C-alpha positions in Angstrom: 3.7 -24.3 -28.0 6.3 -26.5 -29.5 7.4 -28.2 -32.8 6.7 -31.9 -33.1 8.0 -34.5 -35.6 5.2 -37.1 -36.4 6.3 -40.3 -38.2 4.1 -41.0 -41.3 4.8 -44.6 -42.2 6.5 -44.8 -45.6 6.0 -41.0 -46.3 8.3 -38.3 -45.0 7.4 -37.3 -41.4 5.1 -34.4 -40.7 6.4 -31.4 -38.9 3.6 -29.8 -36.9 3.4 -26.6 -34.7 1.4 -27.7 -31.7 0.3 -26.5 -28.2 -0.6 -28.8 -25.4 -2.9 -28.3 -22.3 -3.3 -30.4 -19.2 -6.9 -31.2 -18.0 -6.8 -33.2 -14.9 -4.5 -36.2 -15.6 -5.0 -35.9 -19.4 -2.8 -34.0 -21.8 -4.6 -32.6 -24.9 -2.7 -31.6 -28.0 -3.9 -29.1 -30.6 -2.2 -28.7 -34.0 -1.9 -25.0 -34.9 -0.4 -25.5 -38.4 1.6 -27.9 -40.6 5.1 -26.6 -41.4 6.4 -29.7 -43.2 7.1 -27.5 -46.2 9.5 -25.3 -44.3 13.2 -25.6 -44.8 15.1 -27.4 -42.0 16.9 -24.2 -41.1 13.6 -22.4 -40.6 12.1 -25.3 -38.6 15.2 -25.3 -36.3 15.1 -21.6 -35.9 11.5 -21.7 -34.8 12.2 -24.6 -32.5 15.0 -22.5 -30.8 12.8 -19.5 -30.4 10.0 -21.6 -28.7 12.4 -23.3 -26.4 14.0 -20.0 -25.5 17.4 -21.5 -25.9 20.4 -19.4 -25.0 23.4 -18.7 -27.3 23.6 -17.5 -30.8 20.3 -17.5 -32.7 21.2 -17.2 -36.3 17.6 -17.2 -37.4 16.3 -14.6 -35.0 17.0 -11.7 -37.4 14.7 -13.4 -39.9 11.8 -13.2 -37.4 9.3 -10.2 -37.8 7.1 -9.1 -34.9 3.9 -8.1 -36.6 2.0 -7.0 -33.4 2.8 -6.3 -29.8 0.1 -5.8 -27.2 0.6 -5.0 -23.5 -0.5 -8.1 -21.6 1.0 -8.3 -18.1 -1.4 -5.9 -16.3 -4.4 -7.5 -18.1 -3.3 -11.0 -16.9 -2.9 -9.8 -13.3 -6.3 -8.3 -13.1 -8.1 -11.1 -14.9 -6.3 -13.7 -12.8 -7.4 -12.1 -9.5 -11.0 -11.7 -10.8 -11.0 -15.4 -11.5 -9.4 -16.3 -8.2 -12.0 -14.1 -6.3 -14.7 -15.8 -8.2 -16.1 -12.4 -9.2 -16.8 -13.6 -12.8 -18.9 -16.6 -11.5 -20.5 -14.3 -9.0 -21.7 -12.0 -11.9 -23.1 -15.0 -13.7 -22.7 -18.7 -13.0 -22.1 -19.5 -16.8 -19.9 -17.7 -19.1 -21.7 -15.6 -21.7 -21.5 -12.5 -23.7 -22.9 -10.3 -20.9 -20.6 -11.7 -18.3 -17.6 -11.2 -20.5 -18.5 -7.6 -21.2 -19.0 -6.8 -17.5 -15.7 -8.5 -16.5 -14.0 -6.5 -19.3 -15.6 -3.2 -18.1 -14.5 -4.0 -14.5 -10.9 -4.7 -15.7 -10.9 -1.7 -17.9 -12.0 0.5 -15.0 -9.0 -0.6 -13.1 -6.5 -0.5 -15.9 -7.6 2.6 -17.9 -10.7 4.3 -16.3 -12.5 6.3 -19.0 -15.9 6.8 -20.5 -17.9 3.9 -22.0 -17.4 5.4 -25.4 -13.6 5.4 -25.0 -13.4 2.0 -23.2 -14.1 0.0 -26.4 -11.2 1.9 -28.1 -8.8 1.4 -25.2 -9.2 -2.2 -24.6 -8.1 -3.1 -28.2 -4.7 -1.5 -27.5 -4.0 -4.3 -25.0 -4.9 -8.0 -24.8 -8.1 -7.4 -22.7 -10.5 -7.6 -25.7 -8.7 -10.6 -27.1 -8.7 -12.5 -23.7 -12.5 -12.1 -23.3 -13.5 -12.1 -27.0 -15.2 -8.7 -26.9 -13.2 -6.9 -29.5 -16.3 -6.4 -31.6 -18.3 -4.7 -28.9 -19.4 -1.0 -29.3 -20.6 1.5 -26.7 -24.3 0.8 -27.4 -23.7 -2.8 -26.3 -22.0 -1.6 -23.1 -25.0 0.5 -22.3 -27.3 -2.5 -22.8 -25.1 -4.6 -20.5 -25.3 -2.0 -17.8 -29.0 -2.7 -17.7 -28.3 -6.4 -17.4 -25.8 -5.8 -14.6 -28.2 -3.5 -12.6 -30.8 -6.3 -12.6 -28.3 -8.7 -11.1 -27.0 -6.1 -8.5 -29.2 -7.4 -5.5 -28.0 -11.0 -6.0 -24.3 -10.0 -6.3 -24.5 -7.8 -3.2 -26.1 -10.7 -1.2 -23.3 -13.0 -2.2 -20.7 -10.3 -1.3 -22.4 -9.8 2.0 -22.4 -13.5 2.6 -18.7 -13.7 2.0 -17.5 -10.7 3.9 -20.1 -9.7 6.6 -20.3 -11.7 9.8 -23.2 -12.1 12.3 -22.7 -9.5 15.0 -19.8 -7.8 13.1 -19.3 -4.1 12.2 -20.6 -2.7 9.0 -19.1 0.6 7.8 -21.3 3.1 6.0 -20.5 6.5 4.5 -21.7 8.7 1.6 -20.1 10.8 -1.0 -21.2 12.6 -4.2 -19.9 13.3 -7.7 -20.7 16.0 -10.1 -22.8 15.3 -13.1 -22.1 16.7 -16.6 -25.4 17.1 -18.5 -29.0 18.0 -17.9 -30.8 14.7 -18.6 -30.6 12.5 -15.6 -33.3 13.1 -13.0 -30.9 12.0 -10.2 -28.6 15.0 -10.8 -29.7 17.7 -8.3 -28.0 20.6 -6.5 -27.1 19.5 -3.0 -24.1 19.2 -0.7 -21.4 19.4 -3.3 -18.3 17.7 -1.9 -16.5 18.3 -5.2 -17.2 22.1 -5.0 -17.7 22.3 -8.8 -21.0 24.2 -8.6 -22.7 21.5 -10.7 -25.5 19.2 -10.1 -24.4 16.1 -8.1 -25.4 12.5 -7.6 -25.1 10.9 -4.1 -24.0 7.4 -3.4 -23.4 5.4 -0.3 -21.0 2.5 0.2 -21.4 -0.4 2.7 -18.1 -2.3 3.7 -17.0 -4.7 6.3 -14.8 -3.7 9.3 -11.6 -4.2 7.1 -13.0 -1.9 4.5 -13.9 -4.6 1.8 -16.9 -3.2 -0.1 -20.1 -5.2 -0.3 -22.8 -2.8 -1.6 -23.6 0.6 -3.1 -26.8 2.6 -3.4 -27.4 5.7 -5.5 -29.6 8.7 -4.4 -30.6 12.0 -6.0 -28.2 14.9 -5.4 -30.4 16.7 -3.0 -30.8 13.7 -0.6 -29.6 14.5 2.9 -27.2 12.0 4.4 -29.4 10.9 7.4 -32.3 10.0 5.1 -30.2 7.1 3.6 -29.5 5.3 6.9 -33.0 3.6 7.1 -32.3 2.0 3.7 -29.1 0.5 4.9 -30.6 -0.8 8.1 -33.4 -2.5 6.0 -30.8 -3.9 3.6 -28.8 -5.5 6.4 -31.8 -7.1 8.0 -34.0 -8.0 5.0 -31.7 -8.5 2.0 -28.5 -9.8 3.8 -30.4 -11.6 6.5 -28.2 -10.4 9.4 -29.9 -10.9 12.8 -27.1 -9.0 14.6 -24.9 -6.2 13.1 -23.4 -3.0 14.2 -23.8 -0.1 11.7 -21.0 2.5 11.9 -21.7 5.9 10.4 -20.4 9.4 11.0 -22.1 12.2 12.8 -23.7 13.4 9.6 -25.5 10.1 9.0 -26.4 8.8 12.5 -28.3 11.8 13.9 -30.7 11.8 16.8 -33.7 11.2 14.5 -31.9 8.3 12.9 -31.1 6.8 16.3 -34.8 6.6 17.0 -35.4 4.8 13.6 -32.6 2.4 14.2 -34.2 1.3 17.4 -37.0 -0.1 15.4 -34.7 -2.8 14.2 -34.1 -5.3 16.9 -30.5 -6.7 16.8 -29.1 -3.8 14.9 -26.6 -1.7 16.9 -24.8 1.3 15.8 -21.7 3.5 16.5 -21.7 7.2 15.7 -20.5 10.5 17.1 -22.1 13.6 18.5 -22.3 16.9 16.6 -20.3 19.9 17.9 -23.4 21.5 19.3 -24.2 18.4 21.4 -20.6 18.3 22.6 -20.8 22.0 23.6 -23.9 21.3 25.6 -22.1 18.5 27.5 -19.2 20.8 28.3 -21.6 23.4 29.6 -23.4 20.8 31.7 -20.0 19.7 33.1 -20.7 16.1 31.9 -17.4 16.4 29.9 -14.6 18.2 31.7 -10.9 18.6 31.0 -10.1 16.7 34.2 -11.5 13.5 32.7 -8.4 13.3 30.5 -5.8 13.8 33.1 -5.0 10.0 33.2 -6.3 8.8 29.8 -7.3 10.1 26.5 -10.8 8.7 26.8 -13.5 8.4 29.4 -17.0 7.0 29.4 -19.7 9.4 30.5 -23.5 9.4 30.8 -26.1 12.0 30.0 -29.9 12.1 30.4 -30.1 13.7 27.0 -29.1 10.4 25.4 -31.0 7.6 27.2 -29.9 4.0 26.4 -26.7 5.2 24.9 -23.0 4.9 25.9 -21.0 8.1 25.4 -17.2 7.9 25.1 -15.5 11.3 25.4 -12.1 11.4 23.7 -9.3 14.0 23.8 -6.6 14.1 21.1 -3.9 16.6 22.1 -2.3 16.6 18.6 -5.8 17.4 17.1 -6.2 20.2 19.7 -3.0 21.8 18.7 -3.9 21.5 15.0 -7.2 23.2 15.5 -5.8 26.0 17.5 -3.1 26.6 14.8 -5.7 26.5 12.1 -8.2 28.8 13.9 -5.4 31.4 14.6 -4.4 31.3 10.9 -8.0 31.8 9.8 -8.5 34.6 12.2 -5.3 36.3 11.0 -6.3 35.9 7.4 -9.7 37.3 8.0 -8.2 40.3 9.9 -5.9 41.0 7.0 -8.8 41.2 4.6 -10.8 43.3 7.1 -7.9 45.7 7.4 -8.0 46.3 3.7 -11.6 47.3 4.0 -10.7 49.7 6.8 -8.1 51.4 4.7 -10.5 51.5 1.7 -13.2 53.2 3.7 -10.7 55.7 5.1 -9.6 56.6 1.6 -13.1 57.4 0.4 -13.4 60.9 2.0 -14.9 62.8 -1.0 -17.6 60.1 -1.7 -17.8 58.0 1.4 -18.9 54.4 1.1 -22.4 53.8 2.3 -23.4 51.4 5.1 -24.8 48.9 2.5 -21.6 49.0 0.4 -19.4 48.4 3.4 -21.7 45.7 4.7 -21.5 43.8 1.4 -17.8 43.8 1.5 -17.5 42.9 5.1 -20.0 40.0 4.8 -18.1 38.6 1.9 -14.9 38.6 3.9 -16.0 37.3 7.3 -17.9 34.5 5.7 -15.0 33.5 3.4 -13.4 31.5 6.2 -16.5 31.1 8.3 -15.1 33.4 11.1 -18.1 35.7 11.4 -19.0 34.4 14.9 -15.5 35.5 16.1 -15.7 39.1 15.0 -17.8 42.1 16.1 -18.1 44.7 13.4 -19.3 48.3 13.6 -20.6 49.6 10.3 -21.8 53.2 9.7 -22.0 55.6 6.8 -18.4 56.1 5.7 -16.9 54.3 8.7 -16.0 50.7 9.6 -14.3 49.1 12.6 -13.9 45.6 13.9 -12.5 43.5 16.8 -12.2 40.0 17.9 -14.8 38.5 20.2 -12.8 36.9 22.9 -15.6 35.0 24.6 -16.7 32.7 21.7 -13.1 32.2 20.7 -12.3 31.0 24.2 -15.4 28.8 24.3 -14.4 27.2 21.0 -10.8 26.6 22.4 -12.4 24.5 25.2 -13.6 22.1 22.5 -10.4 21.7 20.7 -9.4 18.0 20.4 -12.6 16.8 22.1 -15.1 14.5 20.4 -17.7 12.1 21.7 -18.4 8.7 20.2 -21.9 7.3 20.9 -23.0 3.7 20.7 -25.9 1.5 21.5 -23.8 -1.5 22.2 -23.4 -2.6 25.9 -20.0 -2.8 27.5 -20.1 -6.6 27.6 -20.1 -6.7 23.8 -18.0 -3.6 23.1 -15.5 -1.8 25.2 -15.0 1.9 25.2 -11.7 1.8 23.4 -13.1 -0.7 20.8 -16.1 1.7 20.2 -13.6 4.5 19.3 -11.6 2.1 17.1 -14.9 1.0 15.5 -15.8 4.6 14.7 -12.3 5.3 13.3 -12.8 2.4 11.0 -14.8 4.7 8.8 -11.3 5.8 7.4 -11.5 2.6 5.3 -14.7 3.9 3.5 -13.1 7.3 3.0 -10.1 5.6 1.5 -12.6 3.8 -0.9 -14.0 7.2 -2.0 -10.5 8.4 -2.6 -9.9 5.5 -4.9 -13.2 5.9 -6.6 -13.0 9.6 -7.1 -9.2 10.1 -7.4 -6.7 8.9 -9.9 -7.6 5.2 -9.6 -11.1 4.5 -10.8 -12.4 7.9 -11.9 -16.1 7.5 -11.1 -16.6 11.1 -12.1 -17.5 13.0 -14.1 -20.7 11.1 -14.8 -22.0 11.5 -18.3 -24.7 8.8 -18.5 -28.2 10.0 -19.2 -30.6 7.6 -17.5 -31.0 6.7 -13.8 -30.5 3.0 -14.4 -27.2 3.6 -16.3 -26.0 5.9 -13.5 -26.8 3.3 -10.8 -25.2 0.6 -12.8 -22.1 2.7 -13.4 -21.7 3.3 -9.7 -22.1 -0.4 -9.0 -19.6 -1.3 -11.7 -17.0 1.1 -10.1 -17.7 -0.6 -6.8 -16.9 -4.0 -8.3 -13.7 -2.5 -9.7 -12.8 -1.3 -6.2 -13.6 -4.7 -4.8 -10.9 -6.2 -7.1 -8.5 -3.4 -6.5 -8.9 -3.7 -2.7 -7.9 -7.4 -2.9 -5.0 -6.6 -5.1 -3.8 -3.9 -2.8 -4.0 -6.4 0.1 -2.0 -9.0 -1.9 0.6 -6.5 -3.2 1.1 -4.6 0.1 4.8 -5.8 0.4 5.5 -3.9 -2.9 3.5 -0.8 -2.1 4.1 2.0 0.3 1.5 0.5 2.6 2.5 -0.4 6.2 1.7 -4.1 6.4 1.6 -4.1 10.3 -0.6 -1.0 10.6 -3.9 -2.9 11.1 -2.6 -5.1 13.8 -1.0 -2.0 15.6 -4.4 -0.2 15.5 -5.9 -3.0 17.5 -3.5 -2.6 20.4 -2.4 1.0 20.4 -4.1 4.0 22.0 -7.4 4.3 20.1 -7.5 8.1 20.3 -4.0 9.1 19.2 -3.1 9.0 15.5 -1.7 5.6 14.4 2.1 5.5 14.2 3.8 3.4 11.5 5.6 0.3 12.3 9.5 0.1 12.2 9.3 -2.0 9.1 6.9 0.4 7.4 9.0 3.4 8.2 12.1 1.6 6.9 10.4 0.7 3.7 9.3 4.2 3.0 12.6 5.7 4.0 14.8 3.6 1.5 12.0 2.9 -1.1 13.1 -0.7 -1.1 11.4 -3.9 0.2 13.2 -6.3 2.6 14.3 -8.4 -0.4 15.6 -5.3 -2.3 12.8 -4.7 -4.8 11.8 -1.2 -5.5 8.7 0.1 -3.6 6.0 1.3 -6.0 2.7 3.3 -6.0 -0.4 1.4 -7.1 -0.4 3.1 -10.6 3.3 2.5 -11.2 3.0 -1.1 -10.2 0.4 -1.6 -12.9 2.6 0.4 -15.4 5.5 -2.0 -14.7 3.3 -4.9 -15.8 2.4 -3.2 -19.0 6.0 -3.9 -20.4 5.1 -7.6 -20.5 3.7 -7.9 -24.0 2.2 -10.6 -26.2 4.1 -10.5 -29.5 2.7 -11.9 -32.7 5.7 -13.2 -34.8 6.2 -14.4 -38.3 9.2 -15.4 -40.4 10.4 -12.5 -42.6 11.0 -14.6 -45.7 7.5 -16.2 -45.5 4.9 -13.4 -45.3 2.1 -15.9 -46.2 3.2 -18.4 -43.6 1.7 -19.0 -40.1 2.1 -16.7 -37.2 2.7 -17.5 -33.5 2.8 -15.6 -30.3 5.7 -15.2 -27.8 5.2 -13.4 -24.5 7.9 -11.2 -22.9 9.8 -12.8 -20.1 8.9 -11.3 -16.7 11.7 -9.6 -14.7 12.3 -10.1 -10.9 9.7 -7.4 -9.9 7.0 -8.7 -12.3 7.6 -12.3 -11.1 7.1 -11.2 -7.5 3.9 -9.4 -8.4 2.4 -12.6 -9.9 3.7 -14.7 -7.0 2.0 -12.4 -4.5 -1.3 -12.4 -6.4 -1.2 -16.1 -6.7 -0.5 -16.9 -3.0 -2.8 -14.3 -1.5 -5.5 -16.2 0.4 -9.0 -15.7 -1.1 -11.9 -16.9 1.0 
């Protein structure tokens, strides 16, 4: 934006407020207003403001800022959405629906809230202005959710084409979120990971080996985790067109029954882990023994109970110590509560507690920390005694720190250490759930009433995490993230916990980057961009005159943020 003096033949020159844009090799000018009638002092004051000239500005006090909207964080998110091509992936041509979906994705990152509150929030920054959706209401957002849901299969296919490779690993895990209301048929009582005692909705996420999300699927709250695996196998083969892939799931997903189902999909391998009961059986059969781990933390074993599978037994000494400590703490906590019951029973001499009354109290205590299998109790009329059961405690100690990874992949394609690394890659999906359910994207609580709106809401949150994932990768130098951790994981011992790099530890110790900038959390980094505002200005002595906008200058940290986002490689 600038002031231009245009000659006007024999008449006085015209003074115009203009802006110019470059399209290819051409420069196009657009006249915003004619300010010929302004006084020379006012024109010169405006010229100085627009040029950001240093020195005394005698006319600055005559400027009035009529509006100021946070803009920096909106610009960062919309820029990365455009660089990722997510807007074009949602719809090839710009339209009302696409703009509303992009606005909802950006809003979910910037200020996650309900659809009703979203339309109020995005008017307090430049988001609505940038996308031209300031006149939208919540009913229009609900309608656009239906439009987005219809496009979900096509969007997921394109994300899979971008981020999944033939023969590569695909991470899969499930979580659940509580539902507030009684109207959605997906809300059922099931395995409540939130422990709210409310109906839940289950959803699974597919991601590539690096943790970049590509697809989400929603299920009723009473759906068991293993029942969802067949859908993901069919999606990889039929919808995404992968002839070869390795599905990685935890022990709750890839069960023995699902292994049989996965074998019906030629070319689809898998990596999972055995449940504790199966590991206990291998220990009893001497297939897995402590001597296997004398030289290394992992050993490949074979068992006739798992034909056609490779089993990699792992021993983590740090995990073993942690489990022993935790079990001892739980045993001690349970004994403390049981001792209270012993004293209470002893005090009731006049009206002794009945066997039923004592049993109810004891059952409540020994099940509180799931320690019933480790205690033997003797309950009679007016008497109660207990003791630890040494044998089951000792048997459980033998399993401390031991887990067994199972896979269908032959050794020529996947080594034993890489099988363990592949299974531990599920931590990427768990991190996605922390972002979705924690302080970042707030997928819960879910208020929507219809199945389609709930499914679209989960998919919308997945798209928001897709953008956030890329932003976190780009801004890693400014975050508390260890930038060398992924490369270290490919070379370190696959069983032991990952240790941070020297540069990562130094960054966390001094809270400074190598170039002296303050290290931030994700949320504080976004908040630092909010101080970049778009200010609407007007001359104080001309209230009927034209207005113009001036954006806040970026400081060193904000300039570095934009630089990292701009230079981050996007495929």
